[in-house]
C-alpha positions, 0 to 999 in steps of 0.5 A: 474498524468493522468496515475495514474488517469486512473489507479485508474478509471480502478481499481475502474471499476473492483470493488476494491473500498472498501465499506464504513466501509471496512477498514483494521482495524484488524490484519494482518496490512500489508500496512500502512494506509493513516493516519499512512503514513501521520504521518511519517517524510520524512525519514520514508516516503521515506524508506517506499515507496522505500521498498514497491515499490520493494515488491508490484510488486510481487503481481499479481494484483499490479505488474504494480505499480511503486514507482512514482504511490505510491508517487502520491497515498501518497498525496491522501487518496482515491488512497492510500486506493484503493492500500491498499484494493487491497493488502489486498484482494490479500493477503487474497485470495491467500495463495501463497502470504503469504511470500510476504505479510509478507514481506510487513507487516515487511516493515511497522514495520521497518518504525515505528522503524526508528522514533527517530534513529539518 
């Protein structure tokens, strides 16, 4: 937890904190919001964190994140929002990341589809 907290302080120090009202609430929705993630069942959460952790390392500004970091952020809205904001900023600013960002958005959709499967 200390490492994650230190990472959040460093990320916030570089201006990745989202100003109030700057949440990603219009398309494209790449990463699940904290509220969406919180509403998922355990199977969906486990799937999403595993798949997201495998793709997010392809984003240069997030390449040090591990699944454990995402799991820690998944219980802390502010931490989750920092990661979501940084991902959206990277995807918006770097068109070379389009395929990776689309893959991340697809993981979100696949996770929604898991609900109700036997």
